[in-house]
N, C-alpha and C positions, 0 to 999 in steps of 0.2 A: 318371485319375479329375479334375475339377476342384477346383482347388484351393478350400478352403474359403471364404479371405479374396478370394479373385480379387474383381476390381468387378464381373463380371456372375453371381458366385453369391449371388443373393437372400437364400438363408437364413444365409449367413454376415454376408451384409453386416448383415442386420438386426437381429441379436442383436450385431454389433459395435456398432451403433449404437447400442443399448442399455447396453450396456456401458461406452460412450464418454460416454454423459450422465448413466450414474450417477456417476461419479467428476467428471463438471461439478458435479453437483446436491453431493456431498457437500463439495467446496471452495468454493461458495455458502453453504451452511448454516455452515462454519466461517470464513468473512469476515462474515457477517451476526451470527454469534452474539457477535463485537467491539463491535457498535453495537447492541445494545439499548437504546433507548430507558429510561435511568433510572426515569422517572416508571409505565412498566408493573411495575415492581418492586413499587409501594407499600410501598416497605421501611420508611420514619420516619414518624412522627405528620403532618409538615408536608402529604408525599403524599396521605397517608391522607383528609385533612381535604378539601383543596383536591379532587382527584380521583376518591375514591371513590365519588360520586353520579355522573360518566359514563364512568370505565370498571370496566365490567362480565365474570365469568367465564360461565361456560356457564349459569349459572342465569338470565341473561337472554332466554332461547331459551324457559322455560317458559311467561312472559308479557311479551312485547316491548310491547306497550301500556300496560301498569303502567306500565314503565321510562319509555316515552317521555313519559310523560302527567307525570310527577313532573319531566322535565325541561322540557317546553312551562307550567308552570307556576309557575316560575321565570325570570324574563327572564336574571338574572344567571347563572344556570348555561348556558343557551342560550348567553349570550357566552363561557361558558372552553369549551362544548363547540364551539364554532366555531371558536375558536384554537385548541384541542389539534388537531380537525381538520387546519386550514389546515397546525400545524406537524410533524403526524404522518402526513399520509397518504401520502405519498412512501416512504418507510420500511415503513411499516403495510404498502403495495401489496408491495412487496421481498421483503419475509417471508411473504405469503398465496402471492406468485408461486411462491416456494421449496417453499413447503410443498405447493404445488399440485403441483409436478413430481414432488414424493415421490410422491402419489397416484398421475401419472399414470406414472412410471415403471414401480409394480407391477402397473397396469392393461395397459399395453404388454406387459410381460413375458407376463403370462397370456394374451393375446393370440398373444403367440409360441406359447409352449406348445401352446394350443388349435389354430393353424395346422399346428403341425408334427403334432399328432395327428387333423386332419383330412386331412393328405393334401397341403396349399394347396402345400409346398413337393416338387416330383418328386422322386422319388426319396431323401427323408430325412424320420425318423422319431426320434424323441427318442434311441432304439437307436443308428442310425448317428451321429448329429450327435456323441453320448459317444463313440463309437470313435475319430471323428476327434480331431487331438491338440486342433488350435485350436479344436474345437468346443467338447470336453471341457475345456478353460480357460473359455470363455467361460460357459457353461452355468452351473460353479462361482461363478462371479467376480459375476455375473449375480445370480444369490441373496444371494451372500455382501453384495454391496455393497448391497442394499436392508436386510439384515441391520445393518449397519454406518452406514445412514444415519439408520435409527431410534434406535440409540445413540448417535449423533452429537447428535441431535435432544435426545432426553431428557437427556443428560449437559451439551450445552450451553444449551439453552433451554427451561428448566422448565415443567412442565406449567401453570401456573399463568399465567404469562406467554403461553406459545402461545395460551390459551383466550380472554387479555384481548385480545391482538392480532385473531383471528380475529373476537372480536365486534366490536370498534373497527372492521374491514375490512369488515364487515357491515353494520353502523352507517353506513359514513362514504362507500361505494361503491355507484356506480352498475350496476357490473358484475353485482354480486348477483342482477341479476332477469333477466338474459339467461336465456335457454330452456337451453342446454350449460354453464351454469353446476353443478360440481358441488360447492358450500360442502358440503351435507350428508355427503356421504363425506369428505371432508378433515375436516371436524372430527369424523366419529366414527374416524378414522384418529389423528387427533392430539391428543385430548382427554387430560388429564392423567392419567397412569398413579399418580402419589403418591409416583414416583421423587423421592429429591433428592441431588444432587451433594456436599452439604456434608455436611464430614465427623463422622461421628457419626451419621449417619441410620439410621434403619430401611430393610429396604428391604422394598417390599410382597410380600406373599405372590403367589405363581406370575407373578412379573417376571423375566424380560422375555417368557415365553412368551406369555402372555396379551395382550400387546402385538403381539408378532409373527404372531399367529392372529385380527389385528383385521380383515384381508383374507385370504382363503383362498386358500393357492396349493397346485398340484396335486401330493398326496401321492406319486404315484408317480414325482413328477419331483423331488421333495426326497429320497426314499429314494433312486433311483438315483444323485443328485448324493453323497449321504453315503457309498454304495457303494464309488461312484470316488476321492471325498478317501481313503478306508480304505484301499484296497488300491493304489492306484497312484500314482505320482512324478510329479504330473500336470504339472510344468513341468522335469521331466529337470535338478535339482538335485543328485541325488548324486555325479554325474559329475565336480562342480566339489569335491565332500567324499568323496576317496575312503577316507578313514579312518573307522572302523564310531562310534569315539567321536565324530565331527562330526555323525553321520546327525541328530540333532535340530536341530542348525544348519540343515543343508541343508533340512529339511523346514519350517523356522518360517512360511514363509508359508503352505502349505498348513494348518500347523497353526493357524494363524489363524483360517484360510477355514471349518476344520473344528469352532472354538471357537464361531463366532457362527452357522453353519448349524445347528448341533446343537439351538438354541432353536427352531426350525423345528418339531423333531420329540422332544420333551422328555422319550418313553416310553424314549425309548435311555439318556436321563441318571436316569431315575427307576429302571429295573427292567432293564436291559437290561446283565447283570454282563460276560457275557463280551466283548460289543462292546467297551464302556467299556474293559475289561482289556487288549484288542487295540490301544485307540488308543493309551492312554496307554502300554504297553509300548513303542509305535510311536512317539509324537511326543514324549511326557513323560515319559520313564523316568529323568532328570536334570535338566528344567527346570520350574517353575511358574506363572514370570512371563513372561506374552506382551506383544508388541506386535501389537494387531489392525489397526492402521489408523494411518499418520503420525506413530507414537509415542505413540498412546493406548493405555496399558498396563493390563493385566486381572492379576490374582492368583488362580489356580486354585483354589488352597486358599479363597480367600473366597468366589469366583463360584459353586463347585459344592457348595459346602455345602448346600444344600436337597435338595441330591439323593443320592439315597441310592448306587443304583448307580457314579454318577461319583466321589463321595466315596470309596467303598470301595475303587476301582481305583487313585485317587490316593494312597491310605495308606501305598503301600510306596516311592513318591517321595519321600512328604513326611514319612519315618521317620527321626528324628533321627541314627541312623546313616548314611542316604543323602546327610542334607543335608551333614551332616559330612564323607562322604566326595568330595564332589563340590565343598563348598567347600574341602578339602584342594589337592584336586586343581588348579581352577584356581589358587591360591596359587604351589602347584610351577610351572604353564603359564607363569603371569603373570610370574613369576621369570627363567624361564628365556628367554623369547622377550622380554624385555625389554632383556637380557643381549647376546643375539644380534642384535638389531636397532641396536644401538647400535652394536657393533660393523659391520654393513652399513654405517653411516651414516658412518663416520670417513671424511674425505675422501680421494678416490682408491681406495676400499675398492670399491667397483660399478663396476668399468670393463666395457668390451664383451664383452672374452674371457670375463670371469669369468661374467660374467649367462648366457651362451651356454650354458658348462658347465654351470651349475648351476642351470637353471629349475627342476627336481621341487624341488632345496630351498629356492630361494628361495620358491617357491608353498606348500611346508610349513609355513614359518616366516610367511610373513602368514595361512595358515588358521588356525594356532593363537594368533596375536595376534588377528582379527578375534574369533574365536569365545571368548577368554577375555574381554575388553571387553565383547563382547555381554553373555554370563553374568553379571560382575559388575555390569554398568552397570544390567542389569534387576532384579536380586534384590537389590542395595544399594539402590534407588531409592526414598525415604520415600513417595512418590506409590501405592506399591504395597503398604502395608502398612498398617491398618486401626490406630492408636495405642491403641486402645478393647481390640481383640481379644487376649486373652493370646497365643491360641496363635500367631497372628502375629509376634505382638512375641518370644516366644520361638524362632522359625526365625530371623527376622531379627539377632536377637543372639548365634546360633549360627554365622550367614554370616559376620556379621563378625568374630568371633572365630577362626573357622577359614580363614579365608579373608585372614587380617591385612590386611583393608582398610584401605587408607590412599589418600583422594582424589586425592591429589598425585602418588602413584605410578599410579596409573590412569589421571589425566589425563597426565600424562609417558606414559606407554605406547602411549596415545591418538594425543598431538601425535606421536610417533616412527613410527608405524605410519602414519600416512596423509602422513608426511615422506618413508616408505621407499616406498610405494603409489605416491606423486606422483612419485618420480625414477624407478622402475620402469616406471610405466605412458610417461612421458616418452621414456625408453631403446626401448623398445618401439614407440611409435609411431613414432620418428626411424628406427628400423632396418628398419620394413617400410617405409616409405615410399623407404627406399634400399636396400631388397631386391636389386631385380633388377640395379639398376646395379651394387651391388660384387659378385653371383654371376657377371656377364659380365666384371667385371675381373679376377677371379680366377681364371676359367677361360681366357682371355688371356694371363694371365703365364703360366698353367704350361702353355697351349700352347706360346709359347714356348719357356719352357726345351726344351722335349720336341726343340722344332724345332731352337735351337741346341747341344745334345748332340749328335743326329743328324748335323748339319754336324761337330761338333769330330772322330765317329768317321769322317768321308767322308777323313779327313785334307788337307782345303783348307783349313780354321781351324788356322793353328799354335797348337796349345797344345803348351803342355811337357810333354814322354813320353806322350802320347797315341799309341798306332798304330790304323792303319787298321781298324777291323771294319766291314766289310760287314754282317753280320747285327746288331750291336749300331747300325747307325745304320739301318737299317729296321725295328728293333724300336721306336727311338725317335719315328721317323716316324709309324709307327702310333698308337704312343700318344696323339703330338702330337692324331693324326685323333680316337682315341677321347676324348679329353678334350675335344675342337672339337663332338663329336657331342653332348655331352649336352644333354639339353632341360630349360630351365625347368620348363614348365609340367606336364612329367613327374615330378614331384619325386621319387613311390616308386622307379621305376626309375632315377633320375640318384642317388639317393642310394646304391642297392643299387651301381652300376656305378663310382660314386666309390670308395666303401670296395674295392671288388678292384683299382682302380689305383693304389693306396695300397698293399695288401699286395703286388702285382707289383712296385712300384717298391724297396720293402723286400727284394724277394726278388733282382733284378736285381742290386743293390747286393752281396747274401750270395754269389750265386753265380757271379759272372764279376769276384771279388774286383777290385772297383772300389773298397775302401777304401782302398788305396793313394794315388789322384790325390784331393786335398783337392779338388779345384776341380769334379769330376764329382760327388762327394760332397756339397758344398754346394747345385750343382744341381739334384740328387734330393731331396735337404732339402727345399731353398724349393719345390718344384712339390709335395712332400708336404704342405707347408705350406699352399698354395695349395688343395689338396683338402681337407685338412681344415676349412680356412675357408670352403670351398662347402658342406662338409657342417652347417657351424654353421650358414650360413647361410638353407638350404634349410629348417632346422628353426623358424627362427623366423616362427610361426604364429601369426595374428589369434588363434586359441582360446587362447591367454595371456592375451591379452587380455581374451577375455568372460569368462574365469574369474576375474581379478583383481577385474572389474565386480563380478559375481557374489559374491564373497566380500567385496567390501570393503563390502559395501552396510551403511549407517548410517542407515538410516530410520528402525528401532527408535528412537533418539534425538531424533528430532525435538524432542520435549517435553523429553527428560530431559536435553539437554544443557545448559538453562538455568541447572541445579543445580550447572555448571563455572564458571559465570562468573565470581564472586570468585575463582576459582583461577586462570582465564585471567588474569585484570584485575593481580593478586598477583605473576604470574610474569612479565609483562612487565614490571612495574616492575623488579622485582630482575633479570632478565636481558634486555635488549634483543633481543636475537638470536631471542626466542618466536616474535617477528612473522613471520619467516621458516616458520618451522612451522605458523603458526596458520592461514596461508594456506591452506595443504596440509589442511588439516584442517575449514575452509569450504569446500573444494572437494569433500573426501569428503562431508560432509553436503550438497552439493548437488546429488548424485550422488538423492541420497534422491527427488528429483524426477520421477525416471524412471516411478517406482511409478505414479503417475495419472496421468501422461500419455502413458504408453506407448500404451493402446486410444485417448486422445484420437487422438494423433497418425494412428496407424494406419486412423481411420476419417475421417480429414482433416477434421474437426469443427471447427466456428469458434470451438469453445469453447477449442480450444487456446492463446490468447495472454490470454484472461482469467484463465485457470486457472494457467497459468505464472507471471502476472503476481501473483495471489497467492500463492502459493505461495516464489516469488522475492523478493517485496516483504517476506514476514515475514522470510525469511533474510536481507537484506539490512538489515534493523529489529535484528535482531541482532546481527551482524556488526559493526554502528555501537556497539551496546549494550556490547559490549566494546570496541571499537578508541576509545570515548573515553578511555581510558586515557592514548594514546599523547601526543594534546596537554597532558595535563595533567603525564605525567609529563616531558615537554621540556621545559614551561617552569619546573617543575622544578629540575632541571639545571642551565638555563639561569641562574637565578637564583642558583644556589649558586656559578656562574661569577663571574657580575656582583659577587658577594660578594669571592671570592676575589682577582678582580682589582682591586677596590676596598680594599678592607681588609688583606687579607694578604700582596698579592704587590708587594715595595717596585721601583718603577719602576731599572731600568739606570743609572746616569750613564752619558755620554761618554766619561768616563775615572776609572778606579777604582785605589785599591792592588791589589797582589797579594794579601795576606794577608786583605784583605776578599772576595776573591772567592766564599768559600763563605758570606760570610752572604747575599750576594744572590743566589747559585744557589739557595736556598729550593728545593729538590728534593720535598720532600714534598710544598708546594703548589701547584708544579707539575704534579706525578704527576697530584695531585686532579683539575686542571682538563683533562689529557690524558683522564684517565679517563672523566669529563663528557662531553667531545667526543666521545668515539669512542661512547659510550654514543647520543647524539642522533646521530651519523652512523650506527647500525645503525639506530636507527630510521626515520630518515628513507629509508634504503636498502629496511626495510619496506614503509612508504607507497609509496613506487617502484613496487616487486614487487607491490603488492595495487592500484597505480593501474588497472589494468586486467586486475584480476580479475574473468570473466564467473561472475554468481552465479547458476544459472538464466537467465535472459532478460535479468536486469539488470547491467549494466556498474557496476561500483563504481567512481567516480575521484573525484579532488578532495575527498574526504571532503565535498563541499558537497550539499543537495539543492534541490530548486527550492522544496521545502517546509521548514517548518521539523523539524527532527528530535525523535521523540519521545523518544530514548533521550538525547539530547545539546541537553539544552533552555535557550532562552536564562535565563540566573540569574533566579530569582523573587525580589523583594525582596517588603519588608512593605509591602502595599497602602497608598497612601494614602488613593485612591480606588477608582471601581470597573474600573480599568483594571487590565489584566493586562502591557502591553508598556510600554519606557520611549515610543514614539510616542503610546500611548494618553494615559500622561501627562502629556506635552508637550501634546499637544492639547488636555485638558482644561484645563491651565494658561491654556492661551492661551483660551479659550472664559472663564476664569473671569476675568482679568486686563480683558479685553472685555466685559463683563458687560453688556446694555443697561440694565438695572436701576441697574447703578451708572456710566455709562459714557455718553460723549457721543459719537458719530461724527460729524465733519464732512470731507463727501464732497470738497472740492476740495481739502483739506489731507491726505488718507489719512491720518488722525491721529486717534486717542481719546484726550479730556479726562475726567477724573473729573469728575462733575456736580455735587458739592461744593465741591471747592476749585479746580477749572477749571485744574488742572495735567496735563501732558504725562502719560500711561498709555503708551503704545505707536505708532509709526507703521508705514508699509510698511516701514522699515528692520530691523525684527522679521527678516522674511523674507529680507531679504538674509544678517542674520545666520546665520541656518538653514541656507540654502542654503551658504554658508561651512564651516559646523559642518559637517551632516549630509549632504550634495553634492545633487544634483539627486534619487537615488533617494529619500534620505530626505524631502526636501522632495513628491516627488510618493507618499510613502507617506500623509506626512501631509493632502494632497488626496482620496486616496483614503478615508480612514479619514472623514474630514469629508463625502465624499459616503455614505458606509454609516450614518454620524449623521443628517444629513438626511434621507434615507431610514426612518430607523427614527421620526425626528420627526413626517415625515409619517404615516406608519401610525399611530402614536399620536393625530394630529390627526383622522386618519378614525373610530376609535376614539373618540374624545371626542364629535365632533360627533354621533354614534349615538346615544350615552346621553342627552349634555346637549339635545341640539334634537328629534332624532325621534323621542325616547322621553316628552319633556314636551307635555304637552296644553296646558297653558297657554302656552308658547313658541310652538305650533303655531298655535293661533289668533291671538295677534298676528299673528304672518308672514300667514297667511290674511287677514285683516282689512285687513293696510298692502297686499299684494298687490291687494287690491280697490279700495283708496284711491288707490293711485298710478297705474292701468291706466285706459288703455291710456298706454306710457312716452313717449310724443312732447308728450303734452299738461302744461300746467299745473296744477300741486296747488294748488287753494283753501284758503286756511290751512294753507299746509303747516308751520308751525312746529310748530301743537300735533298735525298728524298724525304727524311724525317721532320729535317728543320721546317722545310719550306712547307711542309704540314702542321707544325706547332704554330707557323707566324701567321697561318691563315685561320687559326682557330683562338689566335690567341685572346679574343674578347670574353670567350665561354667560360675562361680558368679560372677566373676569380670567385664568381659564385661558386661554381663545381668545387672550388677548393674550402671554400667556409663549409659548406653542408658535409663532403667527407671527412673534413676535422673536426668538426661538432659530433659527427657518430662515432669515430674516433676517439676521442676524448670522453664520452659516455660511458664508452666499453669500458677504457682503463679504470674510470670510478667502479663501473660495476664489476670487475675483476678483484678491484680492492674489497668493497663491500664484500665479496662473495668470498674473499681470503679471510678477510674477520671475522664473520661466520662459521665460518666453516672451522676456524683456531676455536671460536667461544664453545662453539656446540661440543668440540673434541673434549676440551676443558671440563665445560660445565655439564655435559648430558655425555659422553662417553658412548654409556649403551644405545640412547635413541641413536647417534653417527652411526656407531655399527651396526645396530640393526638396518638403519635406512642405506649404508653403503651395500650392505650383502643384498638386502630388497632388490637393488639397482642393479648391480651386477647378474642376479637370477633373473630378473626380469629380461634383460638385455641379453643374456644367452640363450634363452626360452625365444625371443625374438628373430636372434640371429637363426638360431636353429628351423624356428618356421620357412623363412625366407628361402635355407637349405630345402628344407623338405615340407612343402606347403602342407602335407597332412596333420601335421604337428600341430598343436592347438597356439590359437594368437586370439588376445582381447577383441569381444565385438565390438559394435561401433556403442552399443546400448552399456559395454562395462566402463564406466571412470575412473577405473583401476589406476590409470596412465597418468588421468589429468589430475587425482586427488595428491598419488605419489610425487607428482611434477610440483605442489606446492610445499610439501614436507622436503623436498630436495633443497630447493630455493632458499626456503627457509633456512636451511642448516649447511647451506654456501655450498652443495654438493652439486655442482652444476660449472659448465662452461658458458659465460654468458657469447664467447665467439662462436661457438656451435646452432647458436637459437636464430631459428627462423622468425622473421618479425613481421612480415608483410608477405602477402600472395603477389606475385607478378607474371606480366603477361609476358611474350617474346618482346624485344626490343631488336629491332636493327641498329647495327654498327655498336653492341654496346661494349665487345670486349676491346674493338680496335679505339673507342673514345676514350675508354680507361685506362690501355695503354700509353696512347698520345699526351694524356693530362699524369698519367707517374713520368716519362720523360721530359714532359716539359717542366715538372716542377724539380727534377735533379740538378738544372744547373745552380738554382739557389741554397741548394745544402754542400757540406765541406764532411771529410770523414776527418775524425780526431782519434788519435787513438787508444785514448783515453774514455772516450764519451761517448763513441759509436758517429754516428751522422747529426751532426749540429747546421742548425741557420748559420750561411754564410754572410746575410747582414740582418742586423736587427731592425732595417727600413723595411723591410721585404719578409713579414716571417712566416716562415713553416716550420713545424713540430714534427720528425720524426716517429714517432709510435703512436701519435693520432693519425697520421696520412698512412701510415701501412694495418691497421687496426681497421681505421675508415674503410679502406679500399678489398678488407677483407670478407667485414660484414657486409658490405654490399654484393660482394660476389657472392657470398654465399645465398644471398635472397632469391638468386637465378639458378636455373641448369646446371649442372657439374661441367655442361660443354664450353659454356662461356668461360668459366677460370680455367678450362685446357687451351681454350684459342688465347685466351688474354698472357698465358704463360709462353705457350709457344710463339708468341709476337715479342715478348721482352727476351726468351731466349734468342731468337733471329735476331734482335738488336743488338744484343751482346758479339754473336757469333760474328755478325758482318763488320761491325764496330772494330771488335780486333783483328779481323780479316785485312779489314782498310788501312788500320796503323802498321799489321806486319809488314804489306805490300808497301806501304810509303816510309819502312824503316823507323817509328816513331818508338824510343825505346820505352817510353813509361806507359801503362796501362790510362788510359783515359778518366777522367773522375765521373763520369756519368755512367761509363759500363761499372766503375764500382758502386755506385750507386744500386744498379740493377741488382748487381751479383747481391749487395750487402737485402735489397730486398728479399731476393728469392730466398736466403739464407733464414730473412725473418719470418718470410712467409711460412716457411717448414715447421719454423721454432712453434709458429703460435699456432699452427692448425695438427700440430704430434704429426705431421705424414713423414712419412719416409724419406729421405735424401733422396733417393732414386727419380720420387717428382718432378725437380728441377732438373738431375743429371738426364733426364730423357730429352730435355731442351738446350742444355750446355752441356758442355764434354767435363767430364770430371778434371781434366786436367788443367781447366781455366780456371775453376773453383780451385783447387789445391795451389795455381800459382799466382792466385790473387792475395792468397792470405799472406804467402811469402813474400810480395811486393809492398803488402800493407805492415 
């Protein structure tokens, strides 16, 4: 019959894909549960007041038009709603897709069951699939995983939050209107159940069975799956646990599946007393706290409280005499195995011969250790007992008393067991890899010994006092042939034959009186030893490793292990050698990843990487959290050594009197230094061992992360501003001391001066100092932070533009009138002064906020230019080859791109090519870039944008005056405007929009200059007005900063005016 999981078996592949998908969905739900935006919780009053009118639960669906009309009536709510949408649509969509995949999962499972019933899969029915070993496992897993998904969602993402997210997705996403959208079904499945995971919260009635029945599942299927789980050992685990007292541990995974699936048929829990008694007797005779999936624990005493049959059946298990008996038993077992394991772990005890001769004994010890650890960890966990439940408190107290529970001793047992397991596994892996080579070597040695003995009895070889004996000669030759004929591939026959050969060699020594010749005896003993070694070697089976893997499962502790963190750290601090044992414990915990990944791997699913990364990442985070104690302890020890060497230990002089030798020896402090140095060396050894430890698919090494670790955070100091890190504080301090309201930047000197005292505040030397202190990475980090600050400032500017200009009718009317008056832009505006200054007067209130935003952006652009210069200078000085290579590559790429735009048939980097993105990072780090050419934000069309900027500029010109030495400077310190940030701010802002806006802006300035000059000429005014001088200087600076040809400005202002104004100045 065709293998059920074969690639060409459509029936097997279909259910395997469903189960694989189920494991991936649970990983995604667990991952997302850590990223629920806090705003959806509406926990504090501030959030409720701010977002209460835009975040809705399912009551929204009763009258969406009413809620939307309320929003539309208030522009400020619309703004908030739009901002909320932009900030959260991505994460809300991700949550929706996860919720949708849960619904799709159960729909796919139901469709698969329908296909089985309708005979779509030839020769396969529900009954035949359940008879197949793999089919039986997969069908049980498919239903169980659906139940786990629902429980995980309710436990990790509360009902109210789900509803708010689904409504937000419905309101914000265009996908809701698509024909194939099943939004209604998803909402019905995932509406709030009323369950809360908060301690002390009351359980809703009929929970979770009513939740499980929201999407109906075939009743026959549920019944048959429960039947299989009740009667069969579907994973054949009992063979790994031969002792009857270990049966409940052997069937623990199956018990967890049965616990979840019983909620699909709650009548069994309520009324079927015989079935429940059978289930409890088989699965829960000695345990009542179970792990249902990756460490999610459930206490049956609490979970089955509302169900009469289940509660009655469990009473025997929860009887205090039984609780006492189990606790006492595990106390005895754990004490016995603790001593045993410590004996096994003594240096040199676990040798190859000892291991091969005692495989059953060692495996039994491993089983006892793991069973005891499992029972004690689960049944003493705080999370498994509701502190408000008197009966549960009583049971827990009984366990703690009778099991003599000590978390440190339990943790020590876990460490020792993990180390014992790790050593055994490594030994077996090595022995398995060398098994055939060793076997062939022993066979060859044994055969050669027999051949040599045959030669001895032939009388040819001179051996003291050995007479010729043709019978023995022939016999030994035959034995040699028999040894050579042993076949490695047929281990059973070879083993039986080897035992017979050993007996024959013992008999020949007895019956032929060969004991008298010591040399012959030695040959026979050696051969018997080699044959014994062959038997040992042939008995090295992979089944032992598999048994160890099954027995060593620690997935139940995936979450519980966190309660031992403080004990781990304390034990490392006290005893540095613990680090080596911890490595084994983390690897043991990593084996828990096999559970969710097995089916994903079998299905060759692309989800394998993302699911592996999630669980591996969680484990790596935990490992880092534990091990952060190592650097802390190392530096504490180093500090003690420094103090001892500095203050306590006296330097020994080159010559000293014999009677003073004892004083200078200072044995106690020197012993202390030696002890501390040894502790540091042990830490180092442990870290080096950890350096290449694979945890899941992530390699832990160097104790550094590409990103900041959440468990070993950068120290947080009391904030002096809104900064979180040192670079943030440094950046904001630089912005404070170069504030355009307080300082004046002189471009020619690259220096800032105080506006009032005219004293130098800082210069470009500042960045040279930062480069020396923080290095290239620090300066580059400062540049990146400024880059993000510019982005934020520009986004705030756009929001402000919308509010104060586009929503102000008066301002819009003024702008419209001005545009009519100045059209066409090539013309001269009659009575220009009146028209321009009338428009400025009517829009006066908007310029303060506008000026502040423009100046901030300009200030940061000046700083970015200074940083780029410093980075470029140091790169050319320190890494001239890198600078030259980057410049040439940059020029070559730009030449290729320009060539492509002239001739599109020439190559151009595709969208998936990361070359341009990667080279940009290098160029910015080497200062080979111009911050003024950067596009910081994406923008939409904004009406009146060029004319607003033009009005803004001419509104600021009266505040400035021209100085022959310094250029444009502020007229009054009380009304501060700094020219370079103003020009660069406007230039950066215009760069974010289409070039036609810049064209129009320059045209408006040109028209202003021409019209004002025309008016002055007609009125016979001898001097060029200051505002015209300012406008012309702006155009000159604009051309200089953008590195554009002067003809760009001359297109709007006749060149004789440019020439004339310079002579006037």
